N, C-alpha and C positions, 0 to 999 in steps of 0.2 A: 958856717957854724959847725963846730966840730960835734960829732955824734955823742962824744963822751959826755957833752954838756946838755944832752936833752932834758935831763930830770932837773928842774930848777927848784922844786920844793915837794915835800911829802908832809900833809897836814893831818892832825889828829884832833877831833873835838867830839867830846861825848862819846868815845868809844868808836867813832868813824874814822877810818884812816883812808886818804885819798892822795894820788900823787898828780902833779901837774908837770907837763912837759913842753918844751918849746920845739916848734917844727914849722919848717917853710910849708906854706900851702902852695903847692905846685899844680893844682888843678886849673884848667883853663877857663877860669871864671874871673869875677871881678877882684878875687883875693889872690890871684895868681902871683906867687913870689913873695908873699907877704909872710913874715914870721909872726906866728900865733901862739898863744898859750892854749893847751888842750888838756882835757881830762879824758880817763879811760871810761867808756860807756858801761862796760862790765862792772867796774868798781862802783859807779854811781847807782847802778842797778842793786847791787848788794847792799849799799849804804841806805838807799831811800826806801827800798821795798823789802829789805831783809831777805834777798835772793843770793845764793852763792853762784859760782860761775856754772855749776852743772844744773842749776835750776832756774835758768833764765826764763822770764815769762814775756818779754817783749814790752814790759810796762814803760820803761823809759823812751823805747822807740815811739810808742803811742803818745807819749806825754809831749815828746818833741815835735810830733806831727800836730798835735793839738795847739801847740804854742806857735806853730808857723815857721818853725826854724828846723824842721827835718831835714831840708836840703843842705844844711849846713854842715852835716857830720861827714867825716872822712872814714870810709870803710877801707880796711888794708888787709891784704892777703899776698901770697908769694908773687902773684902775678902783677901786684903793684909796684914791684921793683922795675920790671920790665917796661910798665906803662910810664915810669918816671916819676910817680908819685911820692916815692920814697927810696932812698939809697939802700942798699943791702945792709950796711952797718947798723943804719938807723932802724931798719925792720927787725934785725936781730936782737937789738937792744930792747925795743918795745915787745917783741915776742917772747923774749926771755922773762921779761917782767910778769907777764901773765900766765906763762907756762904752756901746757898742752892745749892749744886752741887752734882752730883751722883758719879762722879769720877774726878780726876785731875791729871796733869803730872807735874813733876819737871825737870828741865833742868840743869845739871851741868855746872858750870860757864865756864870751859874750851870749852865745846861743844857750848855754847852761844856765845863765843868769835869767835869761828870758823864760825859760822852762820852769825854773823855780818859782818865778813870779806867778806863772800860771797855777803851778801845784799848790802854792799857798803855804803860810806858816805852820809848821808842826814841829815836834821835837826833832824828828829826823832831818826834816828840810833845813832847820836852822843850823844843825850840826854839819850838813854838806856845805853850806854857805861858808861857815867858819873854817872847815878843813880845806876847802879850795881857795881861801883868802879873798872871797869876794865880798863886795858891799852888799848888805842887807837889801833886798829889792823894795824899792820905794811902794810898791803897791800893796805890801804887806802892813804898811802903816807903823805906828809906833809900838814897840814890844813893851808889854805891860809887865810890872813887877809881879801882879797877881797871876799872870800866865805862867811866869817862871817858877813861883812857888807851888802852883798846882803840878807842874811837870815833874816835881821832886816827889810826888806821892804824898801820902799822908792821909788819915781819915779811913774811910772804907775802901776796899779794893774795887776800883772801877771797872776792872775787866770781869767781875763776878756777875753773871746773869741771873744768878738765883735770887738776889736779894731784892727789896723794894727801892725804887728810885722816886718815889712819888714826890720828893722835895726837890729834886734836880731842877734847875733852870738854866736858861741860855742868857748870858749877859751880851747885850748888843754892842756893836763896833760902830765906827763912823761910816763904815761902808754898807752897814746892813741894820735894818730896823725890824728885827723879828719879833721883838718883845719878849713877854715871858713865855718860854717853852717848857711846860711841865710834863715830864715823862710819867705816863701811867704806870702803876705797878702791878704786877702779876705773879701770884704764888703758884699759878698753874705752870706745869712744864709745857715747853712749846709743842710737844707731840700729842697734847691732849685732844686736839681736834682732827687729827689724822695718824694713820700708822707710819711707823718709821720709813717703809717703803710703800710706794703705791701698790694696790692691788690689782695686778693685770696690766696690760699695756706695755710700754717701753720702759725700760730701767730708768730711774729719775737721774737726768744729767746732774753732775756735781762739779764745782769748781775746787781747785785746789785750795787747801786752806791757807798755803803761804801766799797766795794772792790777795787774801782778804785781811791779812794783819796789817792794816794800814793804821798809821798813828790816829788816833781819835776814834777808831771802830773797835769795839770790843772783839776779841778772837772768837768768842761764842757766837757771833753772828753766822759764822759758817754752819754751826748745827742748826741755827734757827731758819737759815735759808733752806736747808734740807727739809725741815719740817713744812717749810712753805711750798715746796715742791710736792711733797706728798700731798699736802691740802689740795693743791690745784689739780693733781693727776688722779687722785683716787676717784674710781668710777662713780662711787656714792658717798656723799658726805652731807648730812643734814644741816651742817654749820655753814655750808658753802651757798652763795647764790651763783646759779648758772652751772652749766655742765663742765664735765673734766676736759682739760686741755691736754694736748700732745707735748711731747719732749721739746720740740722746736720751740713752741710758744713759752713753756716755762723757762726755758734756757734764756730767752730773751728778757723775760721779766726778771729773772736773778740779775742779769747784768744791769738792767736799767735802775733796779732797786739799789744795787750797790754803787752804780754810778752816782745816783742822787744822794746817798749818805756820804760818799767821798766828798761831793760839792758842798754839803753841809759843814762838814768838820773843816773844810778850807775856807769857808765863808763866814761862819759865825764862831765866837769865842765860847768855847763849851767847858764846862767845869768838870765833866766826866766823859769817859768813853762811851758812844752811843751804841745802842742796840736796835732791834727792830721797834722797841717800844716807842721810838721817835715818832712812828706813825700813829700813836695815840696822843700826840701833842695837840694841844688847842690851837697852836700855831702853824700846824703843818700845811693847811691850805695856803697860808701867806706865803710860806717858803716855797711850796710848789708853784705858786703863780709867779713868784720871781725867778724861779729856775726856768720855767718854760718860756717866760718872757725873754729871759737872757739868750736861751736857745735859739728863739725865732728872730729877735731883733738884733742880737749882737754877733751870733754865730752863724745867722743866715739859714737856719734849718727850715724845712716846710712844715706847715702846720699838720700834715699827715704824720710826720715824725713826732710832733708834739702830742697828737692823739694817741699814738703808741705809748709814749712816755707816760701820759697820765692815766692810760689804762692799767699799765703795770704799778703805778703808784696807788692806784685805787684797789687793785687786787691786794696789795701789801696791807693797807689800811684795814681792808674787810678781814684779812687772815688775823691780823693782830687783836681786833675786837672779837673775832670768833673763838679765839683760844681762850677768852674769858679773863676775869679780874679787872678790865678796864670798862668804866661806864661809858656809854656812847654820848659824846658831847657834841655831835653834829658835824664831826670831821669827815666821816664817810660821805655824807650829803655833799659837803663842800667841795670834796675832791671829785665826786661824781660829776658836779656842775661844771668844773673845770673841764673834765673828759668831754662832756657833752658840747661845751662851748668850742673847744679844740676841734672836735668832730665837724662841727658846723663850719668853722673857718676852713678847714681842709676841703670840704665839699665845694665851697665857694672858690677857694684857690685853684682847685683842679679844673673848674669851668673855663678859667682864664690862663691856664698853663698851656703855653706854646713853646715848650722846651726845645732849645736847638740842640743838635748833636754836639757832644762834647769834643773838645779839641782833638783827643786822642780816639778817633772813630773810624771805622771801616764800614762801607756798605757790603752787601752780600757778596758782590763780586770780588771785592778786595779780600774778603776772608777767604775765598776759594783760591786766589793768587798765593797767600800765605801758605795755604795748606800745600799747594803744589811746590812751592820754594822749599818747604820742610821735606817733602818726599825726594826732591832732588838732591838735597844735601845729605839725606840719609843714604841714598844710592852710592854716594861717593865716600861714605864713611870708611875709615881704615883701621880703627881701633874698636875693640870690643866695648870700651867705655863710650865711646862716640855713638856706636851702633844702638848701646842701650838708651842712651839719652835721647837720641833722635827719633828712636822707635816709640818712646814715650810722647815726644812732641807730637808726632804725627798721629798717634793713637788719640791724644786729647784734641787735636784739631779735628780728627774725622768725627769723633763724638759730637762736636760743636757744629760742623759744616755739612755732614753727609745725611742729616736728619733735621727735623725741627728741633732746635736747641732746647733741652729740657731745663727745668729749675736747676740752678746752679749747685744746690745742695745735692740733688739727684745724682749728677756726675761725679761730684766731689766724693760721695760716700758709696761708690759702686763697690759691692763686696761679692767676691766670687763664691758662688754657692748660695748667697743671700739675695740680694736685690739683682744680681747678674747670674743667671744660670745658663748652663749650657743644654741645649736640646740634643736629642740623640742624633740628629744630622749634623752636629758640629756647629750649627748656628747659635745664636744667644737670644735670650729672653729677659726683658726687663721686668723684674716682679716687684710691684709696688702694692702688695695685697695686705700689708700689716698696717694697723693704725699709726698714724704719724710719719708714714714712710717719706713724706715730702710736706712742704710748706702749706699746700693746699688740699690735703689729704681728706680733711673733713668736709670739703665742698665736692671734690671729684670722686672720692671713695677709691676703692680697690681697683687695681688694673694689672694685666699682665699682657704686655705688647713686645711683638718680636723687634729686635734691633736690626737696622738695615744690613743686608748681607754683604755690602761693600765695606763695612766696618768689621766684620769678623775675621778676616785674615790679619788685620793689624792687632786686634785684641788677642789672638792667638800668639803672635810673635812676643807682644809685650809680656804677657803672662808668663810665657816660657823664659824670656830673658831676665825678666826681673824677679823669677822664681816665686810668683804669688801664690801662696798655699790656699787650700780650700778653707774658706771662712776669713781669708785676709782681704783687706782693702786694696784696690787696684793703685790708689794713690794715698799713701800712708805716710806716717811719721818716720823719719829716718831711724832705721834699725828696729822698727816695731810694725810688722804687718797687719797687726791686729787693732791699730789705732788710726783712725782716719786723720789725714792732714786737716788742720784747722781752717776755718774759713778765710782768715786773713792770709794764711800762707798759700792757699789754693788761689786766691785772686792774685797774689803777686806772682805766682808761678805761671798762670796762664798769661798774665800781662807780658812776663819774661819771654814766654814761647812767641808770641805775636811780635815782640819788640825784635827778638833774635831773627826772625825769618820775614818780617814784614816792616821793620822801623816804626811800628806804631804800637804802643802799649795798650792794647785793647783790653777791658775789663770783660770777664766772662758773661756778665748780665747783659752787656751790649750786643753780644752775638744774637741774642733774642730780638732786640731791637731791630737789628739789621735785616733779620729774616722776615719780620713782619713788614717792615718797610718794602722789601722785595716782592712779597705776596701781594700787598695791596696796590703797589704801583705798576704791576705787570698785568698781562693778559691771563689772570687766574681767577676762575669762577668762585661764586659764593662757596661752594662745596669744599673747596681747598682751603679758603680762609677760615671756614667754620672748623673744619678738621684740624687745623693748625691750631687753633684755640684749645682743642681738647688735648692735642698732643703735648702742647707747651704748658698745660694744666694752668691757664688763666682764663677769664671770662671774656667773651667778645667785646664787652664794653671796655674792659682793660687794653685789649688788643687795639681798639681804635683810638686810645688815649693818646696824649702827646708823649706820655712816658715811653711808649712802644713806637708808634707810628711818627716818626719825626718830620716827615714830609708831608702830613696830611693836609694842612692849611693851602700850600701850594696846589695840591692835586685837586682840592675841591674847587677851586676858583680857576683852574687852568683853561677849561672849555671856553668859559665867559671871557676870559682875558683874550684868548686868541681870537674870538669872534670881534671883540672891540678893536683890537690892533689890525686885523685885516680890514675892516670896514674903514679904520681910520686912514690906512694906506691909500684907499682910493681917492682921497681928497688931498692928500699930501704928496702923491708921486712926482708933481712937477714943481714943487718948492725948492728954492735954492739950497735948502740944508740937505735934500735928499739926492741932489744931482752930483 
């Protein structure tokens, strides 16, 4: 196939322009050698989520993963030419189409259709389907004329949060029986129950507005969520039930609330863009119950996850009612019941959870071998770039393997002069003395602990080579030392380090499980086991759970098994099967 003929079409629909290319899939997989039609992931991101090339959010990547087709994407960079995935001429044509990018990804059209089916029918996704020349996903059902009329606008401005929406309702579809979902009206500003910024504590975490401009959700939800953050974090708030929460908690709340709202607009046919007033709907509990059942029964999530989801939805409902203008119609009590039931199911499930180690897993000895391999590779590095990258790898591995592995977020957000301080003797101290410094700060309180001296030389080298400024994060966003790398990027980076030096893409949280298994299966006294729980900032009960101690069941019965086997052997030694 000639490279000049890569581009087979360029479609435009409702202002969305997307290109389709034909390319041989040369990966050593089931599609090796097959000519496929592909679209550019960057173009889909811009079309589906309104993000230009410079403002990628990873939303399409996460959509592909949720849809189970993430592995179908083809990531290309200059090294892909030598790897035989693409010819130089093909790469130059594709690269020239996008402009100044370091790498890019292509999505097979069949995978894109599956992802769009998961995304659901919206004005943007309908336009993407047409622009790519795809058939409309069957899971979307029939497109109603009423929906098309609504998308053209008319009547009140649906993105205006200031007006009353008391007459709004939700029309049911064949796939959903939500019934009448009337939004409560509110003449009060969303900030009426809390200041614009929380008084004291951490700065309120905020999401970029561009991520929240999803079709079906009013843009002003971004401001509403900021008010929700302030409501949750303010030290005192007479309208709130319960104590203030830390930034990590409210960040999770925001993400869960927004994910639920995104699910609503993808599941139900709505006459107007929704705001947080959806949490005042008389049918909210019905929708929440269906959402949670889908997470547990269809997506296989645990009840503990469902309990966290219902907790965030409950907090949002309480916030909407607390800001006034909406009569309490029993919704809060219903969602509180769902949360209580999810928590009860989670407790029962945890008693019978004998989780096996994941496929990509290393025990504590295996982790040490990976660390040694990385150090040997660093010793052989010949270029400055390789030295910097490998020094970073070794520093990460030392932080995870030379002391009880800390909370994932603690290592990810190490800040020079902040959580990581130099002592006069040149060693380092981990300073977690501020509220919300880590996930379980409210339980374990403030701490200042010395970092093992074996790690200090590696920290020194990495900080110097990477030019980390005072107040900068050790592991930061590319080009911005004062913004910590995101949780998802950190996880992928650590997995890549383990994969590079040990052929196993180990998740950072699994280093904690490996250490607990090492402690509890060896000749280590109760004092060491108890101290490790404190150092790792989890309870002794959590440490003993299947989530951390993967080999607990076999270890508990090992002595009895050995006694039974030894005694049995006394009577079967002369049998024909043993001879």
